[in-house]
Backbone atoms as SQL, in Angstrom:
CREATE TABLE atoms (id INTEGER PRIMARY KEY, chain TEXT, resi INTEGER, resn TEXT, atom TEXT, x REAL, y REAL, z REAL);
INSERT INTO atoms VALUES
  (1, 'A', 1, 'MET', 'N', -58.548, 99.219, 69.052),
  (2, 'A', 1, 'MET', 'CA', -59.135, 99.387, 70.269),
  (3, 'A', 1, 'MET', 'C', -60.115, 98.261, 70.647),
  (4, 'A', 2, 'LYS', 'N', -60.946, 98.045, 69.431),
  (5, 'A', 2, 'LYS', 'CA', -61.877, 96.599, 69.491),
  (6, 'A', 2, 'LYS', 'C', -61.036, 95.247, 69.857),
  (7, 'A', 3, 'ASN', 'N', -59.846, 95.326, 69.033),
  (8, 'A', 3, 'ASN', 'CA', -59.151, 93.878, 69.272),
  (9, 'A', 3, 'ASN', 'C', -58.728, 93.483, 71.006),
  (10, 'A', 4, 'ILE', 'N', -58.082, 94.558, 71.111),
  (11, 'A', 4, 'ILE', 'CA', -57.495, 94.839, 72.604),
  (12, 'A', 4, 'ILE', 'C', -58.850, 94.515, 73.900),
  (13, 'A', 5, 'LEU', 'N', -59.995, 95.225, 73.551),
  (14, 'A', 5, 'LEU', 'CA', -60.924, 94.678, 74.383),
  (15, 'A', 5, 'LEU', 'C', -61.307, 93.235, 74.033),
  (16, 'A', 6, 'ILE', 'N', -61.511, 92.675, 72.945),
  (17, 'A', 6, 'ILE', 'CA', -61.591, 91.028, 72.699),
  (18, 'A', 6, 'ILE', 'C', -60.597, 90.131, 73.650),
  (19, 'A', 7, 'LEU', 'N', -59.249, 90.726, 73.550),
  (20, 'A', 7, 'LEU', 'CA', -58.162, 90.152, 74.010),
  (21, 'A', 7, 'LEU', 'C', -58.367, 90.021, 75.683),
  (22, 'A', 8, 'ALA', 'N', -58.931, 91.026, 76.218),
  (23, 'A', 8, 'ALA', 'CA', -58.938, 91.376, 77.592),
  (24, 'A', 8, 'ALA', 'C', -60.086, 90.453, 77.930),
  (25, 'A', 9, 'VAL', 'N', -61.235, 90.295, 77.149),
  (26, 'A', 9, 'VAL', 'CA', -62.292, 89.366, 77.831),
  (27, 'A', 9, 'VAL', 'C', -62.059, 87.918, 77.605),
  (28, 'A', 10, 'LEU', 'N', -61.553, 87.751, 76.564),
  (29, 'A', 10, 'LEU', 'CA', -60.941, 86.172, 76.432),
  (30, 'A', 10, 'LEU', 'C', -59.911, 85.896, 77.423),
  (31, 'A', 11, 'ASN', 'N', -59.043, 86.737, 77.901),
  (32, 'A', 11, 'ASN', 'CA', -57.906, 86.616, 78.987),
  (33, 'A', 11, 'ASN', 'C', -58.695, 86.255, 79.999),
  (34, 'A', 12, 'PHE', 'N', -59.759, 87.146, 80.445),
  (35, 'A', 12, 'PHE', 'CA', -60.311, 86.918, 81.801),
  (36, 'A', 12, 'PHE', 'C', -61.230, 85.619, 81.617),
  (37, 'A', 13, 'TYR', 'N', -61.860, 85.185, 80.559),
  (38, 'A', 13, 'TYR', 'CA', -62.879, 84.067, 80.364),
  (39, 'A', 13, 'TYR', 'C', -61.538, 82.986, 81.040),
  (40, 'A', 14, 'PHE', 'N', -60.577, 82.762, 80.130),
  (41, 'A', 14, 'PHE', 'CA', -59.655, 81.580, 80.413),
  (42, 'A', 14, 'PHE', 'C', -59.066, 81.462, 81.553),
  (43, 'A', 15, 'VAL', 'N', -58.662, 82.669, 82.367),
  (44, 'A', 15, 'VAL', 'CA', -58.438, 82.751, 83.672),
  (45, 'A', 15, 'VAL', 'C', -59.357, 82.372, 84.678),
  (46, 'A', 16, 'THR', 'N', -60.734, 82.665, 84.455),
  (47, 'A', 16, 'THR', 'CA', -61.452, 82.273, 85.378),
  (48, 'A', 16, 'THR', 'C', -61.942, 80.724, 85.183),
  (49, 'A', 17, 'ILE', 'N', -61.636, 80.329, 83.863),
  (50, 'A', 17, 'ILE', 'CA', -62.155, 78.969, 83.842),
  (51, 'A', 17, 'ILE', 'C', -60.937, 78.101, 84.358),
  (52, 'A', 18, 'ASN', 'N', -59.856, 78.501, 84.499),
  (53, 'A', 18, 'ASN', 'CA', -58.519, 77.587, 85.183),
  (54, 'A', 18, 'ASN', 'C', -58.241, 77.977, 86.513),
  (55, 'A', 19, 'ALA', 'N', -59.228, 78.841, 87.140),
  (56, 'A', 19, 'ALA', 'CA', -58.716, 79.231, 88.310),
  (57, 'A', 19, 'ALA', 'C', -59.344, 77.895, 89.365),
  (58, 'A', 20, 'GLN', 'N', -58.141, 77.804, 90.257),
  (59, 'A', 20, 'GLN', 'CA', -58.241, 77.344, 91.294),
  (60, 'A', 20, 'GLN', 'C', -59.307, 77.563, 92.312),
  (61, 'A', 21, 'THR', 'N', -60.193, 76.465, 92.816),
  (62, 'A', 21, 'THR', 'CA', -61.184, 76.736, 93.785),
  (63, 'A', 21, 'THR', 'C', -60.629, 76.398, 95.242),
  (64, 'A', 22, 'ALA', 'N', -61.311, 76.832, 95.882),
  (65, 'A', 22, 'ALA', 'CA', -61.152, 76.371, 97.462),
  (66, 'A', 22, 'ALA', 'C', -60.942, 74.986, 97.824),
  (67, 'A', 23, 'LYS', 'N', -62.093, 74.372, 97.255),
  (68, 'A', 23, 'LYS', 'CA', -61.993, 72.636, 97.172),
  (69, 'A', 23, 'LYS', 'C', -60.843, 72.150, 96.587),
  (70, 'A', 24, 'ASP', 'N', -60.478, 72.671, 95.584),
  (71, 'A', 24, 'ASP', 'CA', -59.229, 72.113, 94.787),
  (72, 'A', 24, 'ASP', 'C', -57.474, 72.429, 95.660),
  (73, 'A', 25, 'ALA', 'N', -57.898, 73.223, 96.542),
  (74, 'A', 25, 'ALA', 'CA', -56.398, 73.766, 97.433),
  (75, 'A', 25, 'ALA', 'C', -56.866, 72.991, 98.969),
  (76, 'A', 26, 'SER', 'N', -57.733, 72.725, 99.227),
  (77, 'A', 26, 'SER', 'CA', -57.841, 72.342, 100.738),
  (78, 'A', 26, 'SER', 'C', -58.060, 70.756, 100.590),
  (79, 'A', 27, 'VAL', 'N', -58.100, 70.470, 101.903),
  (80, 'A', 27, 'VAL', 'CA', -58.367, 68.699, 102.049),
  (81, 'A', 27, 'VAL', 'C', -59.306, 68.555, 103.354),
  (82, 'A', 28, 'GLU', 'N', -60.470, 67.700, 103.054),
  (83, 'A', 28, 'GLU', 'CA', -61.624, 67.507, 104.074),
  (84, 'A', 28, 'GLU', 'C', -60.778, 66.276, 105.018),
  (85, 'A', 29, 'LEU', 'N', -60.485, 66.705, 106.184),
  (86, 'A', 29, 'LEU', 'CA', -59.807, 65.903, 106.970),
  (87, 'A', 29, 'LEU', 'C', -60.655, 65.669, 108.188),
  (88, 'A', 30, 'LYS', 'N', -60.521, 64.246, 108.627),
  (89, 'A', 30, 'LYS', 'CA', -61.167, 63.646, 109.844),
  (90, 'A', 30, 'LYS', 'C', -59.802, 62.987, 110.554),
  (91, 'A', 31, 'ALA', 'N', -60.143, 63.369, 111.985),
  (92, 'A', 31, 'ALA', 'CA', -59.064, 62.874, 113.006),
  (93, 'A', 31, 'ALA', 'C', -59.623, 61.990, 113.855),
  (94, 'A', 32, 'ILE', 'N', -59.180, 60.905, 114.379),
  (95, 'A', 32, 'ILE', 'CA', -59.729, 59.950, 115.265),
  (96, 'A', 32, 'ILE', 'C', -58.722, 59.947, 116.457),
  (97, 'A', 33, 'THR', 'N', -59.089, 60.420, 117.646),
  (98, 'A', 33, 'THR', 'CA', -57.779, 60.090, 118.804),
  (99, 'A', 33, 'THR', 'C', -58.269, 59.203, 119.564),
  (100, 'A', 34, 'GLN', 'N', -57.205, 58.948, 120.323),
  (101, 'A', 34, 'GLN', 'CA', -57.125, 57.358, 121.318),
  (102, 'A', 34, 'GLN', 'C', -56.267, 57.880, 122.100),
  (103, 'A', 35, 'SER', 'N', -56.603, 57.521, 123.629),
  (104, 'A', 35, 'SER', 'CA', -55.667, 58.162, 124.598),
  (105, 'A', 35, 'SER', 'C', -54.824, 57.083, 125.240),
  (106, 'A', 36, 'ASN', 'N', -55.205, 55.743, 125.218),
  (107, 'A', 36, 'ASN', 'CA', -54.180, 54.608, 125.502),
  (108, 'A', 36, 'ASN', 'C', -53.956, 53.554, 124.670),
  (109, 'A', 37, 'PRO', 'N', -53.072, 53.542, 123.759),
  (110, 'A', 37, 'PRO', 'CA', -51.927, 54.169, 123.885),
  (111, 'A', 37, 'PRO', 'C', -52.254, 55.702, 122.958),
  (112, 'A', 38, 'ASP', 'N', -51.495, 56.837, 123.312),
  (113, 'A', 38, 'ASP', 'CA', -51.970, 57.989, 122.528),
  (114, 'A', 38, 'ASP', 'C', -51.639, 57.711, 121.175),
  (115, 'A', 39, 'LYS', 'N', -52.683, 58.157, 120.277),
  (116, 'A', 39, 'LYS', 'CA', -52.786, 57.934, 118.903),
  (117, 'A', 39, 'LYS', 'C', -53.874, 58.904, 118.496),
  (118, 'A', 40, 'ILE', 'N', -53.374, 59.461, 117.114),
  (119, 'A', 40, 'ILE', 'CA', -54.174, 60.080, 116.286),
  (120, 'A', 40, 'ILE', 'C', -54.196, 59.773, 114.944),
  (121, 'A', 41, 'LYS', 'N', -55.607, 59.241, 114.386),
  (122, 'A', 41, 'LYS', 'CA', -55.633, 58.653, 113.238),
  (123, 'A', 41, 'LYS', 'C', -56.099, 59.670, 112.054),
  (124, 'A', 42, 'LEU', 'N', -55.581, 59.991, 111.141),
  (125, 'A', 42, 'LEU', 'CA', -55.836, 60.803, 110.092),
  (126, 'A', 42, 'LEU', 'C', -56.691, 60.374, 109.082),
  (127, 'A', 43, 'THR', 'N', -57.732, 60.766, 108.303),
  (128, 'A', 43, 'THR', 'CA', -58.262, 60.148, 107.107),
  (129, 'A', 43, 'THR', 'C', -58.494, 61.400, 106.001),
  (130, 'A', 44, 'TRP', 'N', -58.639, 61.173, 105.001),
  (131, 'A', 44, 'TRP', 'CA', -59.367, 62.252, 104.206),
  (132, 'A', 44, 'TRP', 'C', -59.839, 61.846, 102.996),
  (133, 'A', 45, 'LEU', 'N', -60.805, 62.341, 102.138),
  (134, 'A', 45, 'LEU', 'CA', -61.247, 61.853, 101.119),
  (135, 'A', 45, 'LEU', 'C', -59.987, 62.327, 99.652),
  (136, 'A', 46, 'LYS', 'N', -59.921, 61.310, 98.913),
  (137, 'A', 46, 'LYS', 'CA', -58.953, 61.283, 97.771),
  (138, 'A', 46, 'LYS', 'C', -59.494, 62.574, 96.846),
  (139, 'A', 47, 'ASN', 'N', -58.405, 63.170, 96.447),
  (140, 'A', 47, 'ASN', 'CA', -58.405, 64.478, 95.469),
  (141, 'A', 47, 'ASN', 'C', -57.939, 63.959, 94.153),
  (142, 'A', 48, 'ASP', 'N', -58.356, 63.788, 93.376),
  (143, 'A', 48, 'ASP', 'CA', -57.812, 63.306, 92.085),
  (144, 'A', 48, 'ASP', 'C', -56.587, 64.605, 91.499),
  (145, 'A', 49, 'LEU', 'N', -57.014, 65.530, 91.768),
  (146, 'A', 49, 'LEU', 'CA', -56.055, 66.620, 91.266),
  (147, 'A', 49, 'LEU', 'C', -54.740, 66.628, 92.045),
  (148, 'A', 50, 'ALA', 'N', -54.813, 66.111, 93.270),
  (149, 'A', 50, 'ALA', 'CA', -53.551, 66.332, 94.255),
  (150, 'A', 50, 'ALA', 'C', -52.555, 65.392, 93.684),
  (151, 'A', 51, 'ILE', 'N', -51.477, 65.583, 93.587),
  (152, 'A', 51, 'ILE', 'CA', -49.975, 64.943, 93.697),
  (153, 'A', 51, 'ILE', 'C', -49.408, 64.273, 94.809),
  (154, 'A', 52, 'SER', 'N', -49.698, 65.213, 95.692),
  (155, 'A', 52, 'SER', 'CA', -49.075, 64.326, 97.216),
  (156, 'A', 52, 'SER', 'C', -49.537, 65.263, 98.382),
  (157, 'A', 53, 'TYR', 'N', -49.280, 64.832, 99.680),
  (158, 'A', 53, 'TYR', 'CA', -49.858, 65.496, 100.659),
  (159, 'A', 53, 'TYR', 'C', -48.575, 65.153, 101.684),
  (160, 'A', 54, 'VAL', 'N', -48.536, 66.611, 102.341),
  (161, 'A', 54, 'VAL', 'CA', -47.465, 66.823, 103.455),
  (162, 'A', 54, 'VAL', 'C', -48.268, 67.209, 104.335),
  (163, 'A', 55, 'ILE', 'N', -47.765, 66.246, 105.757),
  (164, 'A', 55, 'ILE', 'CA', -48.361, 66.674, 106.976),
  (165, 'A', 55, 'ILE', 'C', -47.307, 67.152, 108.053),
  (166, 'A', 56, 'TYR', 'N', -47.469, 68.230, 108.566),
  (167, 'A', 56, 'TYR', 'CA', -46.628, 68.871, 109.585),
  (168, 'A', 56, 'TYR', 'C', -47.290, 68.570, 111.081),
  (169, 'A', 57, 'ARG', 'N', -46.351, 68.347, 111.992),
  (170, 'A', 57, 'ARG', 'CA', -46.786, 68.196, 113.406),
  (171, 'A', 57, 'ARG', 'C', -46.182, 69.364, 114.437),
  (172, 'A', 58, 'LYS', 'N', -47.040, 70.121, 114.826),
  (173, 'A', 58, 'LYS', 'CA', -46.406, 71.170, 115.634),
  (174, 'A', 58, 'LYS', 'C', -45.840, 70.503, 117.203),
  (175, 'A', 59, 'GLN', 'N', -44.622, 70.995, 117.533),
  (176, 'A', 59, 'GLN', 'CA', -44.098, 70.749, 118.582),
  (177, 'A', 59, 'GLN', 'C', -45.020, 71.416, 119.901),
  (178, 'A', 60, 'LYS', 'N', -44.935, 70.664, 121.093),
  (179, 'A', 60, 'LYS', 'CA', -45.681, 71.544, 122.219),
  (180, 'A', 60, 'LYS', 'C', -45.050, 72.718, 122.514),
  (181, 'A', 61, 'THR', 'N', -43.895, 72.805, 122.418),
  (182, 'A', 61, 'THR', 'CA', -43.140, 73.802, 122.896),
  (183, 'A', 61, 'THR', 'C', -43.218, 74.965, 121.523),
  (184, 'A', 62, 'ALA', 'N', -43.757, 74.930, 120.402),
  (185, 'A', 62, 'ALA', 'CA', -43.871, 76.099, 119.689),
  (186, 'A', 62, 'ALA', 'C', -45.064, 76.983, 119.818),
  (187, 'A', 63, 'ASN', 'N', -44.753, 78.463, 119.474),
  (188, 'A', 63, 'ASN', 'CA', -45.484, 79.356, 119.748),
  (189, 'A', 63, 'ASN', 'C', -46.558, 79.520, 119.107),
  (190, 'A', 64, 'SER', 'N', -46.724, 78.989, 117.814),
  (191, 'A', 64, 'SER', 'CA', -48.037, 79.371, 117.166),
  (192, 'A', 64, 'SER', 'C', -48.201, 77.910, 116.071);
């Protein structure tokens, strides 16, 4: 029983250490708009843990 408790505590410890934080999974984004010609410039801070970024554009006719 003592060994199981020790394993449970160690498992919780290592899962907590490797847990992803909100900052790891989000991007701080800045958008600058221009009206003539229509333009949106996106910039963000570099995240060393990120492998790539994907940006989607919502169509005007989309519901959500």
